[in-house]
N, C-alpha and C positions, 0 to 999 in steps of 0.2 A: 784808593789812596793808601799808601803805606806810611803812616804818620810817625815821625820821630821828633820829639820836642826839642832835641838838641839843636835842630835847625832854627828854632824860634825862641830859645831861652833868652830872657832879658829884653824881649821886644816890648813895644808900648802896651800890649795887652797883659803881659806879665806884670808890668809896673802897676797897672790898675788892680789886677787881681790880688797881687801880693801886698800892696799898700792897704787895700781894704781888709784883707785877711788879718794883717798884723794889728790894725786898729781895732778890729772886732775881738781878736784874742786878748788885747789889752783890757778890754771891758770884761770879758768872760773869765779871765784868770785873776781878777781881784779876789781878796779873801772871801771865801764862800765854799759852797759844796763842790764835790768832785765834778770835773768836766770830762766827758768822753768825746773824743774827736775822731770822726771817721772820714777818711779820704778815699773817694771811690776810684780815682785815676791818678795815683800818686807819682808815676814816673820814676826816675832814677834818683831824685832827691838833690843832686848837685851836678852842675853843668860846667863843662870846660869851654869857655868863650874863645880860647885859643885853638880849639880843635877844628878839624876840617868842616864839620857840619855848620858850626856857628860862623866860621869864616866864609863859607860858601854863600850863606843867606845874607850876612851882613846886618841882620835885624837888630842885634844888640847895639850896633853903632848908633842907631837912631832911637834907641830905648835907654837901657841902663847907663850906657856911656855918656849920653846926653844929660841924664839926670845927675850923674856923679860930678859933672863939671859945671852944672848950672849954678847960678848965684841967686836966683829968684824962686827957690823951691819952697813951697808951703810946709808948715810943720807936720802935716799928715804923712809926709814921706820920711820923717826923721828916723823912724825905727828901721825901715828898709835900708836907708843909707848907712846906718850904723852896722847893720848885719853884713852888708856887702863890703864895707870898709874892713871889718874884722876878718873877713875871708881873704882879703887881698892886702895884707899888711905891707907889702913891698911897694904899694902905690899903683901897680899895674892891675887893671880890672880884668882878670883872666878866669875868675870863678864866679858863678851865679847860683844862688840857692833856690831850689824848688820848694814847693809847699811842705814836703816832709821835713826839710831842714828848718824852715821857719817855724813850723809847729813844734818840733822837738826842742828848739831853743826857747820857745815861749811858754810851753806847758809847765805846770808846777809838778813837784815830785809825786803828788797824789793823783794827778790827772792821768788819763789813759788815752793812747793813740792807736788806732787801727788803720794801717796803710795798705790799700789794695792796688795791685798792678797786674794786669793780665799777661803782659809780654814776659816770657821767662828771662830773657837777657836783661831787660830793664829791672825786673824784680830782683835778679841776682845783684845788680849794682845797688839797688835800694837797700837790700839787706846789709851790704857792706857799709853804706853811709850811716845807717841807723844802728849798727852793731854796738852793743853795750849800753844803749839807752834804756832807762828804767820805764816800765809800764808801756812798752812799745811792742806791737806785734805787726808783722807783715804777712800778707796773703797773696799768693800768685793765683788770682781768681777774678771772676766777673765782679766788678765793684758795685754794680747796682744790686745784685742779689746779696752780696756779702754785707752791704750797708744795712739792709733790713735785718738779716740774720744776726748781725753783731750789735745791733742797736739795743741797749737795755730798755726794759719796759717802763722804768721810771728813772728819775734823775736827769741831769742836764746833759744834752747831746748837741754837738755841732757837726753837721755833715758838710763836707766840702765836695761839691759835684762839679767836676771839670773834665769832661770827656774830650777826646780828640775830634769828635764829630766826623769820623770816617765811615760811620754806618748810618743808613737812612732812618733808623728807628731811635737814634739817640735822643731826639727831642721828646718823643713819646715816652721813652724809658725814664727820662728825668722826671717827668710829671708823675708817672706811675710810682717811681721810687719815693718821691717826696710825699705823695699821698699815703703810701704804705708806712713810711716812717712816722708820720703824724698819727696814723691809726694805732701804731704799736706804742708810741710814746707821745702823749699829747703835748709835752714840753719840748719836743725835738725842734731844733733850729737848723737852718741851712744857709750856705752861701753857694750860689750857682753862677758859674761863668759860661758865657757863650759868645760866639763870634757874631758880628753884624755884617751881613752881606747885602741883604735887601730887607725892606720894611715888612713885606708880606710874611716872610718866615718868622721874623721876630714877633710881630703882632699876633700871629697864630699861636705861637708858643705861649705868649703872655696870657692870651685868652684861655688857653687850656689850663694854665696854672690857676687862674682865677676861678675856673669852673670846678677844678678837682681838689685843690689844696685849701683847706679851711684854716687860714692863718693870715695875720697881717703881713704884708709884703711891701718892700721898697725896691724899685727898679732904678738902675743907673745905666745910662747910655753914654758911650764915649765914641764919637765919630771923628776919625782923623781925616776924612775926605768926604765929599758928597757921594751919595749912594747911587752912582751912575753906572757902576759895573758890578753886577751881582756875582761875577766869578772871582772877585777879589774880597779879601777881608777888609772892609772899609771902616771897621771899628769893632768894638766889643761891648758887651753888656754884663752887668752883675745884678743878680736878684738876691736880696736878703729876705729870708723867710723867718718870721717870728723872732727877729734879732733885736738887740738893744738899739736905741736911736743914736746913730752916729752920723747924722746928716751933715753937720758942719765938715767933717772929714771927707764924706762922699763928694760934697761940692768942691772942696779943695783939690782932691785927687783928680776927679773927672775933668774939671775945668783946666787945670794945669796941663794935663796930657793932651787934651783936645787943642788948646791954644798954642802950646809950646812945641809939641811934636807933630801936630797935624797941619794939613794944608787945606784951609777952608773948613776946619773941623768945628764941632759943636758938642756940648755936653748937656745932659738933662738928668735930673733926679726927681722921681715922682712915685706916689703910692699906688699900689694895686689893691683892688677891692675884691675879696673872695665872694663868690656867689652864694 
């Protein structure tokens, strides 16, 4: 599979990931020590919803466009709505922010951001989007390896791990990377996003996390349809590793997406126990 996030920008899974990310950053950027943010699969940072890729998939129409016109949106989406509105001041929703844009807009002047993107063309676009930002570095590199290499050995760290899952070892590498980050910096935190196609794959990944990563963790499942077709993305999950407790927001985000954007969808928030 040759993955391009431009086809999927602003879909239901982006709403979950980005609303959770913004709520988490709001906690981590309160007055306090410097925060280092490491993004393993940053993408291009800003997406054209009027472009051919987004128009071909139509996924934004049942994601961000639905969110922006809904009247029953919970407070946990307020930050994402403000950011998207600011990017589309003429009222038409034609641009959608990726995680690099959201992070760069949320971080304090003293915080640091490391954005990794393996694809040269996507990295070139990312550099343009982040040009002139203070304390921001981009790497055209393997994000798993770079996350560990760039992780400071002390101080506060948040890793955003959001691979395209086009390689068969992505699940394994996520677990290995999180374990290595925690060995390098015992205070390292992480937000992991992954698709839900079938329960067997999800459960196996969560078991591996519990076995290998020594940290408190919270899992969020958002299913937009019953898990009857393992060839489709039937939902998504987010795992928070050693993060502040933001459970009220997690419930608001996951339940709204599952119930409003789903067809027979369901949401679940629950703790994981390290072994």
